N, C-alpha and C positions, 0 to 999 in steps of 0.2 A: 768446101772441104770434102775430100774424097772419102769413099767408103773405107779404104785402107787406113786413113788417118783416124777415122772414127773407131775402128777396131783397135788400133794401137792405144787410143785414149781409154777405151774400156779395159784393156789389159793393164794399163797403168793404175786405174782406179781399183782394180782387183787387189792390188797390194796395199790399199788404204781402207780395207773393210773394218767395220766396227767389231766389237767382241761378239755381239749377237749374230752378226753376219758370218763370222768365223765359226761359231757354234752351229749355225744352220748348214754351212758348207760341210762341216765335220759330220753332221747327222746324215746328209745326203750321200756322202762318200761311204759312210759306214753302212748305209742301206745297200749300196751297190756291192760292197764287199760281202755283206751277209748273204745277199741273193746269190752271188757267184759261188760262195762256199757251200750254200745249200744245194744248188744245182749239181756241182761237181761231187759233193758227198753222195747224193742220190745216184749219180752215175757210177761211183766207185763201189756201190753195193754189188754190181754185176761181177766184179773180180775180187771182192773182199776175201773170199775163202782162199784163193790163190795167194793173196797178199799175206794172209795169216800164216800159211804154210811157209812162205818165203821168209818171213820174219822169225819163224820158229826154227829155221835151219841151224843157226849157231848153237842152239841148245840141244840139237839132235832130233828135232821134230816135235810136233804137238803131243806125241805120246809120252813125252817126258814132263809134261805139265799136269797138274792135278787141280781140278776144280772142286771147290767145297761149298759153293753157293749156287742156288737154283738159277739165278739171273746172271751169273758171272760170265757164262759163255756168250750170251747175247750182248752183254756190256762190252766185251772184248770185240765182238763183231762191229758194234757201233763205233768204238774208239778207233779201230783200224780203218774203218770206212771214212771217218772224219779226217784222219791223217791223209788218206788218199785224196780226199776232197781239198784239203789245204794245199797239198802239193800241186794238184791240177789247177787250182785257182791262184797260185802264186803270182803269175804275171799280172792279173787284175789287182791283187793286193799291193804289189810293188808300185804299179802305176798310180793308184789312188793315193797311196801314202806319199809318194814324191810330189804329186800334183797338189796335195794339201799342204805339205811343208813349204813348197816353193810356189806360192800363188802367182797369178798374172803371167803365166807362161805365154811366150810368143808362138807363132805358128812353127817357126824353125825349131824352137826348143821342144815343142810337142812332138815334132818328127824325130828328134833325137831320142826321146823317151820310147817311141814306138820301135825304133831300130834297136834300142837296148833291151827290149823285152825278151827276145830269143837268147841273148847273152845271159840275162838274169836267170832264165830257166836252165840253161846249160850249167851255170855256176852252182845253182841250187842242187841240181841232180848230181853234180860232181861231189858236193858235200855229202849228199845222201850215200853215194857210192863209197866215199872215204869212210863214213861211219860204219857202213855195213861190211865192207871188205877189209878194213884196216883196224878199226876200233873194236867192233864187236867180237871178232875171233880172239882177241886178247883179253878183253874185259870180262866176257861171259865165263870162260873157263876159270879165270882168276877168282871171280866171285863164287862160282859153284864149288870150287875146291878149297876155299879158305877155311882154315881150322880142321880140314879133313872130315867135316860133317856132311852126311848125305843130304842133298837138297832136292826137293821136288817143288819147284816154284808154282805159285798160283798163276793162272793165265792173266788175271787182271793186273797182278804185280809185274809180271814179266813183260807183257806188251805195253804197259804204261811206261816202264823203264826204257824199252827199246824205242818206242815212238818218240818220247821226249829227246832221247839221244840223237836219233836220226834227224828229227825236225830242226833242232837248234844248231846242230853242226851244219846242216844244209843252209840255214839262215846266215850263219857266220861266214859262209863262203861267198855271200853276196857282197861282202865288204868292199873289195876293189872296184866293183861296178858302181856301187852307191857313191864312193869317193869320186870316181871319174864323172859321174853324172852331176854331182854337186859342183865339181870344178867347172864343168861345161856350162852350168847355169850361173857361174860367177859367185857361188856361195862359199866355196873353199878354194884354197890355192895350194900348190905343192909346197911352197915355202912355209905356209902355216902348218901343214901336216908334218913336215920335216922338223920344224921348230918344236912341235909338241909330241915328237915321237916317243920321248921318255914316258910321257903320261899314257900314250897309247899302249906301250909295253905293259905298264901296270894294269890297265884296263883289260888287255888281252889275257894276262896272267889270271886275273880274277875270273874272267869269263871261262877260261880253260878249266879252272878249279871247280866252277859251278857245273859246267857241262860234263866233265870227266866223271864217270860213274864209280871209279875206284880211287882210293886214297894214295896209291903209289905214284911216285914222280914220273915213272916211265910212261904211263897212260896220259898223264897230264902233259908231258912233253910232246906226245903224239898229237895232241890237240893244239898245243901252243905253237909248235914249230910251223905248221902250214899257215896258221893265222898271221904269224909274223911275216912270212913270205908274201902272203896276200896283202898285208898292209904295205909292204915295200912295193909290190906291184901296183897297188892303188896310188901311191905317190907318183910313180912313173906315168901312169895313165892320167893322173890329175895334171902333171906338167905338160903333157901333150895336148890335153883337151881344154885347158883353162881358157876361159874368155871372160873379161870383165863385164859384169852385168851393166846394161845401159841404164842411165839415170832417167828419171821422169822427164827432165827437160829435153834430153836427147830424143826420147820417144815422141814428145809432143811437137818437136820442130818439123 
């Protein structure tokens, strides 16, 4: 029996792990993700001040924020650094997540994942740009001027709101790539995605309502519209990239 055949059999057995083996794999992948986030967060300390100024631009600068707690400013610094670390470590997080969800990847499937990492980064950064340049210029003034009451937000409140908005919209922009990868791995098909499109619309609407920082339908539509377009793009990519996953018998022959 050749070395290649042995490797293929090991890949097949990977899909037949026990619950304890799955938990052990999850622990190992979680450790990898944790270390990656820690390292990138430490690196983001170097430009955290510039990132704070950049995030405060929609509100007119950090001078329009008012801190009322001794530890609030350093808490904001750490929170913004963590967001920077999460963004920088996103390729590692995506790879570990997909590799855990779809165990027993072949060598060719792993190569597809590595090729997809730059695309995942671009999509995530596109979502970040959409949140910053499209959502925030509309959402922040709306919230600040609501009821005509003068507002001087606390840094912790403002940056918590901004980082959540940017991060989750960035994550949502990964949807078409995740759909394409799962189709390439034989987990999902374009036919399945199209058949269940009505459920996807409901899920997208709920996600848009949770992500949207304001209760008005305009801002919710600003989030929902690109997500629907991305879902349609994901179906097209899934149709082009779908490959039926090989059975255990096929791999062992």
